[in-house]
C-alpha positions in Angstrom: 9.8 -17.3 13.6 7.2 -14.6 14.6 8.5 -11.0 14.0 7.3 -7.7 14.9 8.3 -4.4 12.8 7.7 -0.9 13.5 7.7 1.4 10.8 5.9 4.8 9.0 3.5 5.3 6.3 2.6 9.0 5.5 1.9 10.5 9.0 1.2 7.4 10.9 3.4 4.4 12.8 2.5 1.3 11.8 3.5 -1.9 14.0 3.2 -5.3 12.0 3.1 -8.7 13.9 3.7 -11.4 11.2 5.4 -15.0 10.9 7.9 -16.5 8.7 8.9 -20.0 8.5 12.4 -19.5 6.9 14.9 -16.6 7.0 14.0 -16.5 3.5 10.1 -15.8 3.8 11.2 -13.2 6.8 13.5 -11.3 4.0 10.8 -11.2 1.6 8.4 -10.0 4.1 10.5 -7.4 5.4 11.6 -6.2 2.2 7.9 -5.7 1.3 7.3 -4.0 4.2 10.1 -1.7 3.8 9.0 -0.9 0.1 6.2 1.3 1.9 6.7 4.6 1.4 6.9 7.5 4.1 6.0 9.8 1.4 4.4 10.4 -1.8 6.9 9.3 -4.6 5.4 12.4 -6.7 5.1 15.8 -4.1 7.3 14.2 -1.3 4.0 15.1 1.0 3.0 12.8 3.9 -0.6 12.7 3.5 -0.8 9.6 2.2 -3.5 6.7 2.8 -3.9 3.0 2.2 -6.8 2.4 -0.9 -8.8 -1.0 -1.7 -11.7 -1.2 -4.8 -12.9 -3.5 -6.4 -13.6 -3.0 -10.4 -15.2 -5.4 -12.7 -14.4 -8.5 -10.3 -10.6 -7.4 -10.0 -9.1 -6.1 -6.7 -6.8 -3.2 -6.6 -4.6 -2.1 -4.0 -3.0 1.5 -3.7 -1.4 4.1 -1.5 -2.6 7.2 -2.6 -1.8 11.0 -1.7 -4.2 13.1 -0.5 -2.2 16.0 -1.8 -1.4 15.3 -5.6 -3.7 12.7 -6.6 -1.1 10.5 -7.4 -1.2 6.5 -6.3 1.4 3.9 -5.8 -0.1 1.1 -7.4 0.7 -3.1 -6.4 1.0 -5.7 -8.5 0.0 -9.3 -7.3 2.2 -12.2 -7.8 0.4 -15.4 -9.4 2.5 -18.1 -7.6 1.7 -16.8 -4.1 -0.9 -13.9 -4.3 1.6 -11.8 -2.5 1.7 -8.1 -3.5 4.7 -5.9 -4.7 4.8 -1.9 -5.2 4.8 -0.9 -8.8 4.9 2.9 -9.5 3.5 6.0 -8.6 1.1 7.7 -11.4 -1.5 10.1 -11.5 -5.0 8.6 -10.6 -7.6 9.8 -12.9 -10.2 12.2 -11.3 -13.7 10.0 -11.9 -13.8 6.6 -10.9 -15.4 4.1 -13.2 -18.7 3.4 -12.6 -20.0 1.0 -10.2 -16.7 0.7 -8.2 -16.6 -0.5 -5.0 -14.2 1.6 -2.8 -12.7 1.2 0.3 -10.5 3.5 1.5 -8.6 2.3 4.8 -9.2 5.1 7.5 -7.1 6.0 10.0 -3.3 6.2 8.5 -2.0 9.4 8.0 -3.6 13.1 8.9 -6.7 14.0 7.4 
């Protein structure tokens, strides 16, 4: 079954179209989308953006706050490589050398 969802992350509204083969897969996917925050879990402001980076061959998925420098880190299940939200933590001010950094632009106010 195909489904479409609208929700907010930061100051932007997002629309996602996805597919699920069963009602359990549908629940799993909807639960993930609902876990994405509208505001920062630390300061409560809405200037948050998606972020992806690669360091030492590992991929990191985060939502970061442009106001207080906290990030919501995501883990990845071994079985199906799906993401899950972990916790908000303060991000160190310096990135490790040699880190490829890709901020996704256009999500939330700048």
